[in-house]
N, C-alpha and C positions, 0 to 999 in steps of 0.2 A: 118246657113248653112239648114233650113228647109226650109227658106222662096226660096233659091237658088231650093230646088228641088221643091219647086210652081211655080215658074215661069218655069221651064224649062220644067214641066209638064202640062202647061197650053200653053209653045209653041208649044204642038207637036199634040193639040187638031185640026184635022184639019176643015178648016171654021171660024176659029177666025182670030181676027188681033192680031198684034202683039205687044210683052208686049213691055210698059214704060223702059225707065231708072230711078231710085229711085235715088233722091240725096238726101244726108244726113249732116245735116247741124252740125259743130261742131263750139264749143267757144271758139277763140283763146285765151290764156295765157294769151293775154295784156287785153282784155276785162274783167277778173274779179274783182270783187269790190278792191278797193284800196285801202283797209282799212284791208285787209288778207281774211281769211277764215268767213263764215256768220256768227253771232253770235248763239250761241246753249244755248237753254235756259235749259234743263233739262241735270240734271248730272254734272252741270260741274265743279266736279274736278278743279284737279293742273294740274300746266299748266309740262309739261317735255322740256328737252333744245332740246331732240332727241327721235327717232323712233328705233325699230330694225324689218328691213320686210325681210318675206322671199319671193323667188323666184321661181316658175317652170317650167322647158322649158316641155312642156307634151309629145315632141316632143323624146326628148330624155331620160327623168325622172330623168335629175340632178337638182338640186335645190342649190340654192346659199340664204347667208344672206347679209345684207347691213345694218349696222349704219347709219346715215343722222342724221345730226344736222337741226335746225329749217334755213329756211331760203338757205339752199343748195340743189343741185341736185346730184345726184350720177346714176351709170347708172347698170343693173340688167340683164343680156343677152343683149335684142335687144329694152333693155326698159331703157328711161330717167325718173327716178324717181326721185320729189320734195318734199319735205316740207314744209310747209304753221307752221301748228302747231301741237302738241301731247298731249293729256288729258288722267287723271287716274285717278284715283276714291283717297278722298285725305287718306293722307296715307299709299298706299298703290302703287307705280310705276308700280310691275308687275302684279298688276291686271288688272283689262278690261280698255285696252287702246284703245284710240280710234282718232285717225289721219288724220290732214284733206291735200290728195296727190294731185298732176299733176303726172299723166303719163304720157308722150308722146312714141313714136314707133320712133327709130333712123331712119332717113334716108327716112322716109313719108310725107308729104307736106299737114296730112287731117287734122293735127291741133292734139289737145288734145284727147289722148284714153280713159282717164279719168279724173276726176276733184268731189272729194267731200272728206265726213267723209267715214272713213272705221273704222269699227268697229274692234277688236281682238276677241272678243266671238261670234261672229257672222260676217264670213265671206262672207256670200251670201248674208248678206243680203242689202249689196250695194259693189258691187264686180266689176273689173275690166270685161270687154266683150273681153275675145281676146281670138283665137284660137287656138295659140301656148302655152300666157306665163299663167299662176298665178301669182299674187304678193297680199299676208296677212299683216296682223301688228302683231307682235309677243307682243311685249309692249317698254311704254316709259323708257328714260333713262334721268338720270341724273348725270350731271359731271359739 
C-alpha cells in the first residue's frame, strides 16, 4: 500500500515523467523442486502426517481452522492452501511446528501468493503477504 501511495505522489508532481508499470514475477507451482521442499539443516525434528492452520479474513474478522494432510490442498476463504511437509521437535507434535506451504489466491492468474516454510512460533518470520487474508501454522498432526 505504501508503494502505491508513493507512485501516486510521484505522479502528482508537476514536470516529472509519468510512472512506469512494475512487473512482479512469481514462481509457478510447477517450477518448484521435484524432490519436494528444500531440505532444512537446523532443527530437523520429526515429520507429521498433516498440519492444523488458521486463517483470518481481515475485512470481516472471521477466522477458520483447516486440517491438511501432506500432499493435499484445501480452501480457506479465498485461498487454496497446499501442504508439502510438516515438522515438529522430536517427541512434541504440539510444539514449535514448521510447515512447507504453497498458497494460491483462487480465481487469480498471478500464480503462487506464498511458498515456503512457515513457523508456528514466529508467524511473522515467513508470512503470507496478502491484503485481506492471514494464514499461520498452529501445529502438526499425526494420525
